mmCIF file of the N, C-alpha and C atoms, coordinates in Angstrom:
data_MODEL
# 
_entry.id   MODEL 
# 
loop_
_atom_site.group_PDB 
_atom_site.id 
_atom_site.type_symbol 
_atom_site.label_atom_id 
_atom_site.label_alt_id 
_atom_site.label_comp_id 
_atom_site.label_asym_id 
_atom_site.label_entity_id 
_atom_site.label_seq_id 
_atom_site.pdbx_PDB_ins_code 
_atom_site.Cartn_x 
_atom_site.Cartn_y 
_atom_site.Cartn_z 
_atom_site.occupancy 
_atom_site.B_iso_or_equiv 
_atom_site.pdbx_formal_charge 
_atom_site.auth_seq_id 
_atom_site.auth_comp_id 
_atom_site.auth_asym_id 
_atom_site.auth_atom_id 
_atom_site.pdbx_PDB_model_num 
ATOM 1   N N  . ILE A 1 1  ? -76.997 -5.737  30.673 1.00 0.00 ? 1  ILE A N  1 
ATOM 2   C CA . ILE A 1 1  ? -77.638 -6.977  30.268 1.00 0.00 ? 1  ILE A CA 1 
ATOM 3   C C  . ILE A 1 1  ? -77.518 -7.096  28.755 1.00 0.00 ? 1  ILE A C  1 
ATOM 4   N N  . GLY A 1 2  ? -77.129 -8.255  28.321 1.00 0.00 ? 2  GLY A N  1 
ATOM 5   C CA . GLY A 1 2  ? -76.945 -8.487  26.892 1.00 0.00 ? 2  GLY A CA 1 
ATOM 6   C C  . GLY A 1 2  ? -78.110 -9.216  26.268 1.00 0.00 ? 2  GLY A C  1 
ATOM 7   N N  . ALA A 1 3  ? -77.806 -10.215 25.495 1.00 0.00 ? 3  ALA A N  1 
ATOM 8   C CA . ALA A 1 3  ? -78.819 -10.932 24.723 1.00 0.00 ? 3  ALA A CA 1 
ATOM 9   C C  . ALA A 1 3  ? -79.704 -11.820 25.588 1.00 0.00 ? 3  ALA A C  1 
ATOM 10  N N  . VAL A 1 4  ? -79.165 -12.321 26.677 1.00 0.00 ? 4  VAL A N  1 
ATOM 11  C CA . VAL A 1 4  ? -79.930 -13.237 27.529 1.00 0.00 ? 4  VAL A CA 1 
ATOM 12  C C  . VAL A 1 4  ? -80.331 -12.480 28.783 1.00 0.00 ? 4  VAL A C  1 
ATOM 13  N N  . ARG A 1 5  ? -81.610 -12.308 28.983 1.00 0.00 ? 5  ARG A N  1 
ATOM 14  C CA . ARG A 1 5  ? -82.095 -11.510 30.098 1.00 0.00 ? 5  ARG A CA 1 
ATOM 15  C C  . ARG A 1 5  ? -82.551 -12.390 31.254 1.00 0.00 ? 5  ARG A C  1 
ATOM 16  N N  . GLY A 1 6  ? -81.648 -13.163 31.757 1.00 0.00 ? 6  GLY A N  1 
ATOM 17  C CA . GLY A 1 6  ? -82.007 -14.021 32.873 1.00 0.00 ? 6  GLY A CA 1 
ATOM 18  C C  . GLY A 1 6  ? -80.830 -14.245 33.795 1.00 0.00 ? 6  GLY A C  1 
ATOM 19  N N  . ILE A 1 7  ? -81.156 -14.585 35.016 1.00 0.00 ? 7  ILE A N  1 
ATOM 20  C CA . ILE A 1 7  ? -80.137 -14.864 36.021 1.00 0.00 ? 7  ILE A CA 1 
ATOM 21  C C  . ILE A 1 7  ? -80.138 -16.356 36.308 1.00 0.00 ? 7  ILE A C  1 
ATOM 22  N N  . ASP A 1 8  ? -78.958 -16.923 36.341 1.00 0.00 ? 8  ASP A N  1 
ATOM 23  C CA . ASP A 1 8  ? -78.799 -18.338 36.659 1.00 0.00 ? 8  ASP A CA 1 
ATOM 24  C C  . ASP A 1 8  ? -79.149 -18.527 38.132 1.00 0.00 ? 8  ASP A C  1 
ATOM 25  N N  . PRO A 1 9  ? -80.185 -19.286 38.441 1.00 0.00 ? 9  PRO A N  1 
ATOM 26  C CA . PRO A 1 9  ? -80.589 -19.449 39.836 1.00 0.00 ? 9  PRO A CA 1 
ATOM 27  C C  . PRO A 1 9  ? -79.549 -20.180 40.682 1.00 0.00 ? 9  PRO A C  1 
ATOM 28  N N  . GLU A 1 10 ? -78.672 -20.924 40.039 1.00 0.00 ? 10 GLU A N  1 
ATOM 29  C CA . GLU A 1 10 ? -77.648 -21.656 40.790 1.00 0.00 ? 10 GLU A CA 1 
ATOM 30  C C  . GLU A 1 10 ? -76.477 -20.771 41.196 1.00 0.00 ? 10 GLU A C  1 
ATOM 31  N N  . THR A 1 11 ? -76.150 -19.771 40.362 1.00 0.00 ? 11 THR A N  1 
ATOM 32  C CA . THR A 1 11 ? -74.983 -18.930 40.644 1.00 0.00 ? 11 THR A CA 1 
ATOM 33  C C  . THR A 1 11 ? -75.343 -17.505 41.038 1.00 0.00 ? 11 THR A C  1 
ATOM 34  N N  . GLY A 1 12 ? -76.525 -17.053 40.628 1.00 0.00 ? 12 GLY A N  1 
ATOM 35  C CA . GLY A 1 12 ? -76.913 -15.670 40.871 1.00 0.00 ? 12 GLY A CA 1 
ATOM 36  C C  . GLY A 1 12 ? -76.333 -14.693 39.864 1.00 0.00 ? 12 GLY A C  1 
ATOM 37  N N  . HIS A 1 13 ? -75.624 -15.202 38.856 1.00 0.00 ? 13 HIS A N  1 
ATOM 38  C CA . HIS A 1 13 ? -75.027 -14.355 37.818 1.00 0.00 ? 13 HIS A CA 1 
ATOM 39  C C  . HIS A 1 13 ? -75.921 -14.353 36.582 1.00 0.00 ? 13 HIS A C  1 
ATOM 40  N N  . TYR A 1 14 ? -75.871 -13.235 35.843 1.00 0.00 ? 14 TYR A N  1 
ATOM 41  C CA . TYR A 1 14 ? -76.564 -13.208 34.559 1.00 0.00 ? 14 TYR A CA 1 
ATOM 42  C C  . TYR A 1 14 ? -75.962 -14.271 33.651 1.00 0.00 ? 14 TYR A C  1 
ATOM 43  N N  . PHE A 1 15 ? -76.790 -14.901 32.855 1.00 0.00 ? 15 PHE A N  1 
ATOM 44  C CA . PHE A 1 15 ? -76.317 -15.955 31.961 1.00 0.00 ? 15 PHE A CA 1 
ATOM 45  C C  . PHE A 1 15 ? -75.249 -15.458 30.996 1.00 0.00 ? 15 PHE A C  1 
ATOM 46  N N  . ASP A 1 16 ? -75.332 -14.191 30.579 1.00 0.00 ? 16 ASP A N  1 
ATOM 47  C CA . ASP A 1 16 ? -74.384 -13.681 29.585 1.00 0.00 ? 16 ASP A CA 1 
ATOM 48  C C  . ASP A 1 16 ? -73.264 -12.838 30.202 1.00 0.00 ? 16 ASP A C  1 
ATOM 49  N N  . ASP A 1 17 ? -73.007 -13.012 31.482 1.00 0.00 ? 17 ASP A N  1 
ATOM 50  C CA . ASP A 1 17 ? -71.940 -12.270 32.158 1.00 0.00 ? 17 ASP A CA 1 
ATOM 51  C C  . ASP A 1 17 ? -70.597 -12.918 31.845 1.00 0.00 ? 17 ASP A C  1 
ATOM 52  N N  . THR A 1 18 ? -69.944 -12.421 30.800 1.00 0.00 ? 18 THR A N  1 
ATOM 53  C CA . THR A 1 18 ? -68.661 -13.010 30.406 1.00 0.00 ? 18 THR A CA 1 
ATOM 54  C C  . THR A 1 18 ? -67.472 -12.334 31.084 1.00 0.00 ? 18 THR A C  1 
ATOM 55  N N  . LYS A 1 19 ? -67.693 -11.143 31.657 1.00 0.00 ? 19 LYS A N  1 
ATOM 56  C CA . LYS A 1 19 ? -66.576 -10.440 32.301 1.00 0.00 ? 19 LYS A CA 1 
ATOM 57  C C  . LYS A 1 19 ? -65.965 -11.285 33.404 1.00 0.00 ? 19 LYS A C  1 
ATOM 58  N N  . ARG A 1 20 ? -66.780 -11.994 34.146 1.00 0.00 ? 20 ARG A N  1 
ATOM 59  C CA . ARG A 1 20 ? -66.238 -12.791 35.249 1.00 0.00 ? 20 ARG A CA 1 
ATOM 60  C C  . ARG A 1 20 ? -65.321 -13.900 34.741 1.00 0.00 ? 20 ARG A C  1 
ATOM 61  N N  . TYR A 1 21 ? -65.597 -14.420 33.568 1.00 0.00 ? 21 TYR A N  1 
ATOM 62  C CA . TYR A 1 21 ? -64.719 -15.451 33.003 1.00 0.00 ? 21 TYR A CA 1 
ATOM 63  C C  . TYR A 1 21 ? -63.392 -14.849 32.548 1.00 0.00 ? 21 TYR A C  1 
ATOM 64  N N  . ILE A 1 22 ? -63.466 -13.659 31.963 1.00 0.00 ? 22 ILE A N  1 
ATOM 65  C CA . ILE A 1 22 ? -62.245 -12.982 31.523 1.00 0.00 ? 22 ILE A CA 1 
ATOM 66  C C  . ILE A 1 22 ? -61.377 -12.639 32.727 1.00 0.00 ? 22 ILE A C  1 
ATOM 67  N N  . GLU A 1 23 ? -61.995 -12.113 33.775 1.00 0.00 ? 23 GLU A N  1 
ATOM 68  C CA . GLU A 1 23 ? -61.249 -11.738 34.977 1.00 0.00 ? 23 GLU A CA 1 
ATOM 69  C C  . GLU A 1 23 ? -60.645 -12.954 35.675 1.00 0.00 ? 23 GLU A C  1 
ATOM 70  N N  . ALA A 1 24 ? -61.325 -14.076 35.643 1.00 0.00 ? 24 ALA A N  1 
ATOM 71  C CA . ALA A 1 24 ? -60.849 -15.275 36.341 1.00 0.00 ? 24 ALA A CA 1 
ATOM 72  C C  . ALA A 1 24 ? -59.825 -16.073 35.535 1.00 0.00 ? 24 ALA A C  1 
ATOM 73  N N  . SER A 1 25 ? -59.673 -15.742 34.260 1.00 0.00 ? 25 SER A N  1 
ATOM 74  C CA . SER A 1 25 ? -58.762 -16.498 33.406 1.00 0.00 ? 25 SER A CA 1 
ATOM 75  C C  . SER A 1 25 ? -57.329 -16.391 33.901 1.00 0.00 ? 25 SER A C  1 
ATOM 76  N N  . LYS A 1 26 ? -56.669 -17.507 33.956 1.00 0.00 ? 26 LYS A N  1 
ATOM 77  C CA . LYS A 1 26 ? -55.273 -17.546 34.383 1.00 0.00 ? 26 LYS A CA 1 
ATOM 78  C C  . LYS A 1 26 ? -54.313 -17.453 33.191 1.00 0.00 ? 26 LYS A C  1 
ATOM 79  N N  . ILE A 1 27 ? -54.843 -17.542 31.975 1.00 0.00 ? 27 ILE A N  1 
ATOM 80  C CA . ILE A 1 27 ? -53.972 -17.508 30.797 1.00 0.00 ? 27 ILE A CA 1 
ATOM 81  C C  . ILE A 1 27 ? -53.910 -16.133 30.141 1.00 0.00 ? 27 ILE A C  1 
ATOM 82  N N  . LEU A 1 28 ? -54.797 -15.211 30.539 1.00 0.00 ? 28 LEU A N  1 
ATOM 83  C CA . LEU A 1 28 ? -54.797 -13.877 29.946 1.00 0.00 ? 28 LEU A CA 1 
ATOM 84  C C  . LEU A 1 28 ? -53.912 -12.939 30.756 1.00 0.00 ? 28 LEU A C  1 
ATOM 85  N N  . SER A 1 29 ? -53.119 -12.157 30.061 1.00 0.00 ? 29 SER A N  1 
ATOM 86  C CA . SER A 1 29 ? -52.313 -11.132 30.725 1.00 0.00 ? 29 SER A CA 1 
ATOM 87  C C  . SER A 1 29 ? -53.157 -9.866  30.880 1.00 0.00 ? 29 SER A C  1 
ATOM 88  N N  . ASP A 1 30 ? -52.632 -8.897  31.618 1.00 0.00 ? 30 ASP A N  1 
ATOM 89  C CA . ASP A 1 30 ? -53.330 -7.618  31.739 1.00 0.00 ? 30 ASP A CA 1 
ATOM 90  C C  . ASP A 1 30 ? -53.471 -6.959  30.367 1.00 0.00 ? 30 ASP A C  1 
ATOM 91  N N  . ALA A 1 31 ? -52.456 -7.110  29.533 1.00 0.00 ? 31 ALA A N  1 
ATOM 92  C CA . ALA A 1 31 ? -52.519 -6.554  28.175 1.00 0.00 ? 31 ALA A CA 1 
ATOM 93  C C  . ALA A 1 31 ? -53.612 -7.241  27.356 1.00 0.00 ? 31 ALA A C  1 
ATOM 94  N N  . ASP A 1 32 ? -53.755 -8.550  27.530 1.00 0.00 ? 32 ASP A N  1 
ATOM 95  C CA . ASP A 1 32 ? -54.820 -9.281  26.839 1.00 0.00 ? 32 ASP A CA 1 
ATOM 96  C C  . ASP A 1 32 ? -56.186 -8.761  27.271 1.00 0.00 ? 32 ASP A C  1 
ATOM 97  N N  . ARG A 1 33 ? -56.350 -8.575  28.573 1.00 0.00 ? 33 ARG A N  1 
ATOM 98  C CA . ARG A 1 33 ? -57.633 -8.078  29.094 1.00 0.00 ? 33 ARG A CA 1 
ATOM 99  C C  . ARG A 1 33 ? -57.921 -6.674  28.561 1.00 0.00 ? 33 ARG A C  1 
ATOM 100 N N  . ALA A 1 34 ? -56.911 -5.831  28.529 1.00 0.00 ? 34 ALA A N  1 
ATOM 101 C CA . ALA A 1 34 ? -57.094 -4.478  28.001 1.00 0.00 ? 34 ALA A CA 1 
ATOM 102 C C  . ALA A 1 34 ? -57.517 -4.528  26.539 1.00 0.00 ? 34 ALA A C  1 
ATOM 103 N N  . GLN A 1 35 ? -56.913 -5.423  25.784 1.00 0.00 ? 35 GLN A N  1 
ATOM 104 C CA . GLN A 1 35 ? -57.277 -5.554  24.372 1.00 0.00 ? 35 GLN A CA 1 
ATOM 105 C C  . GLN A 1 35 ? -58.715 -6.038  24.227 1.00 0.00 ? 35 GLN A C  1 
ATOM 106 N N  . ILE A 1 36 ? -59.113 -6.963  25.072 1.00 0.00 ? 36 ILE A N  1 
ATOM 107 C CA . ILE A 1 36 ? -60.483 -7.473  25.010 1.00 0.00 ? 36 ILE A CA 1 
ATOM 108 C C  . ILE A 1 36 ? -61.472 -6.359  25.324 1.00 0.00 ? 36 ILE A C  1 
ATOM 109 N N  . TYR A 1 37 ? -61.246 -5.641  26.420 1.00 0.00 ? 37 TYR A N  1 
ATOM 110 C CA . TYR A 1 37 ? -62.191 -4.596  26.824 1.00 0.00 ? 37 TYR A CA 1 
ATOM 111 C C  . TYR A 1 37 ? -62.077 -3.345  25.959 1.00 0.00 ? 37 TYR A C  1 
ATOM 112 N N  . GLU A 1 38 ? -60.921 -2.714  25.968 1.00 0.00 ? 38 GLU A N  1 
ATOM 113 C CA . GLU A 1 38 ? -60.754 -1.459  25.244 1.00 0.00 ? 38 GLU A CA 1 
ATOM 114 C C  . GLU A 1 38 ? -60.683 -1.680  23.741 1.00 0.00 ? 38 GLU A C  1 
ATOM 115 N N  . GLY A 1 39 ? -59.948 -2.689  23.332 1.00 0.00 ? 39 GLY A N  1 
ATOM 116 C CA . GLY A 1 39 ? -59.804 -2.953  21.905 1.00 0.00 ? 39 GLY A CA 1 
ATOM 117 C C  . GLY A 1 39 ? -61.137 -3.230  21.233 1.00 0.00 ? 39 GLY A C  1 
ATOM 118 N N  . ASN A 1 40 ? -61.958 -4.038  21.869 1.00 0.00 ? 40 ASN A N  1 
ATOM 119 C CA . ASN A 1 40 ? -63.272 -4.334  21.304 1.00 0.00 ? 40 ASN A CA 1 
ATOM 120 C C  . ASN A 1 40 ? -64.146 -3.086  21.267 1.00 0.00 ? 40 ASN A C  1 
ATOM 121 N N  . ALA A 1 41 ? -64.114 -2.297  22.343 1.00 0.00 ? 41 ALA A N  1 
ATOM 122 C CA . ALA A 1 41 ? -64.928 -1.078  22.382 1.00 0.00 ? 41 ALA A CA 1 
ATOM 123 C C  . ALA A 1 41 ? -64.507 -0.111  21.278 1.00 0.00 ? 41 ALA A C  1 
ATOM 124 N N  . ARG A 1 42 ? -63.215 0.035   21.080 1.00 0.00 ? 42 ARG A N  1 
ATOM 125 C CA . ARG A 1 42 ? -62.734 0.944   20.036 1.00 0.00 ? 42 ARG A CA 1 
ATOM 126 C C  . ARG A 1 42 ? -63.114 0.452   18.640 1.00 0.00 ? 42 ARG A C  1 
ATOM 127 N N  . ARG A 1 43 ? -63.133 -0.846  18.459 1.00 0.00 ? 43 ARG A N  1 
ATOM 128 C CA . ARG A 1 43 ? -63.500 -1.400  17.152 1.00 0.00 ? 43 ARG A CA 1 
ATOM 129 C C  . ARG A 1 43 ? -64.999 -1.234  16.898 1.00 0.00 ? 43 ARG A C  1 
ATOM 130 N N  . VAL A 1 44 ? -65.802 -1.422  17.927 1.00 0.00 ? 44 VAL A N  1 
ATOM 131 C CA . VAL A 1 44 ? -67.259 -1.327  17.780 1.00 0.00 ? 44 VAL A CA 1 
ATOM 132 C C  . VAL A 1 44 ? -67.712 0.129   17.674 1.00 0.00 ? 44 VAL A C  1 
ATOM 133 N N  . PHE A 1 45 ? -66.997 1.026   18.360 1.00 0.00 ? 45 PHE A N  1 
ATOM 134 C CA . PHE A 1 45 ? -67.368 2.444   18.381 1.00 0.00 ? 45 PHE A CA 1 
ATOM 135 C C  . PHE A 1 45 ? -66.234 3.286   17.786 1.00 0.00 ? 45 PHE A C  1 
ATOM 136 N N  . PRO A 1 46 ? -66.144 3.331   16.464 1.00 0.00 ? 46 PRO A N  1 
ATOM 137 C CA . PRO A 1 46 ? -65.021 4.022   15.824 1.00 0.00 ? 46 PRO A CA 1 
ATOM 138 C C  . PRO A 1 46 ? -64.960 5.518   16.138 1.00 0.00 ? 46 PRO A C  1 
ATOM 139 N N  . ARG A 1 47 ? -66.093 6.161   16.381 1.00 0.00 ? 47 ARG A N  1 
ATOM 140 C CA . ARG A 1 47 ? -66.037 7.589   16.730 1.00 0.00 ? 47 ARG A CA 1 
ATOM 141 C C  . ARG A 1 47 ? -65.415 7.782   18.105 1.00 0.00 ? 47 ARG A C  1 
ATOM 142 N N  . LEU A 1 48 ? -65.672 6.858   19.026 1.00 0.00 ? 48 LEU A N  1 
ATOM 143 C CA . LEU A 1 48 ? -65.020 6.905   20.335 1.00 0.00 ? 48 LEU A CA 1 
ATOM 144 C C  . LEU A 1 48 ? -63.515 6.749   20.159 1.00 0.00 ? 48 LEU A C  1 
ATOM 145 N N  . ASP A 1 49 ? -63.126 5.794   19.334 1.00 0.00 ? 49 ASP A N  1 
ATOM 146 C CA . ASP A 1 49 ? -61.704 5.573   19.064 1.00 0.00 ? 49 ASP A CA 1 
ATOM 147 C C  . ASP A 1 49 ? -61.067 6.840   18.505 1.00 0.00 ? 49 ASP A C  1 
ATOM 148 N N  . ALA A 1 50 ? -61.731 7.480   17.559 1.00 0.00 ? 50 ALA A N  1 
ATOM 149 C CA . ALA A 1 50 ? -61.191 8.702   16.955 1.00 0.00 ? 50 ALA A CA 1 
ATOM 150 C C  . ALA A 1 50 ? -61.072 9.818   17.991 1.00 0.00 ? 50 ALA A C  1 
ATOM 151 N N  . ALA A 1 51 ? -62.076 9.956   18.849 1.00 0.00 ? 51 ALA A N  1 
ATOM 152 C CA . ALA A 1 51 ? -62.040 11.000  19.880 1.00 0.00 ? 51 ALA A CA 1 
ATOM 153 C C  . ALA A 1 51 ? -60.910 10.745  20.871 1.00 0.00 ? 51 ALA A C  1 
ATOM 154 N N  . LEU A 1 52 ? -60.721 9.504   21.263 1.00 0.00 ? 52 LEU A N  1 
ATOM 155 C CA . LEU A 1 52 ? -59.647 9.171   22.196 1.00 0.00 ? 52 LEU A CA 1 
ATOM 156 C C  . LEU A 1 52 ? -58.278 9.382   21.555 1.00 0.00 ? 52 LEU A C  1 
ATOM 157 N N  . LYS A 1 53 ? -58.153 8.996   20.292 1.00 0.00 ? 53 LYS A N  1 
ATOM 158 C CA . LYS A 1 53 ? -56.882 9.213   19.585 1.00 0.00 ? 53 LYS A CA 1 
ATOM 159 C C  . LYS A 1 53 ? -56.571 10.701  19.471 1.00 0.00 ? 53 LYS A C  1 
ATOM 160 N N  . ALA A 1 54 ? -57.602 11.525  19.257 1.00 0.00 ? 54 ALA A N  1 
ATOM 161 C CA . ALA A 1 54 ? -57.406 12.972  19.165 1.00 0.00 ? 54 ALA A CA 1 
ATOM 162 C C  . ALA A 1 54 ? -56.906 13.544  20.490 1.00 0.00 ? 54 ALA A C  1 
ATOM 163 N N  . GLN A 1 55 ? -57.236 12.872  21.580 1.00 0.00 ? 55 GLN A N  1 
ATOM 164 C CA . GLN A 1 55 ? -56.774 13.286  22.914 1.00 0.00 ? 55 GLN A CA 1 
ATOM 165 C C  . GLN A 1 55 ? -55.426 12.657  23.265 1.00 0.00 ? 55 GLN A C  1 
ATOM 166 N N  . GLY A 1 56 ? -54.901 11.866  22.354 1.00 0.00 ? 56 GLY A N  1 
ATOM 167 C CA . GLY A 1 56 ? -53.620 11.213  22.596 1.00 0.00 ? 56 GLY A CA 1 
ATOM 168 C C  . GLY A 1 56 ? -53.723 9.972   23.459 1.00 0.00 ? 56 GLY A C  1 
ATOM 169 N N  . ARG A 1 57 ? -54.917 9.377   23.482 1.00 0.00 ? 57 ARG A N  1 
ATOM 170 C CA . ARG A 1 57 ? -55.107 8.162   24.290 1.00 0.00 ? 57 ARG A CA 1 
ATOM 171 C C  . ARG A 1 57 ? -55.449 6.984   23.420 1.00 0.00 ? 57 ARG A C  1 
# 
């Protein structure tokens, strides 16, 4: 759960559930999705990025 702690009563999805939009996008490639998920995580968590790079990943 992110910034908005509520569920849309019409859809049953959390208001801030953006993953479903990314997954449903027809214009994003698998590489784009990987960059969004992994790339953002590595940028936000630099120690994770460093640990993964040390493992060759």
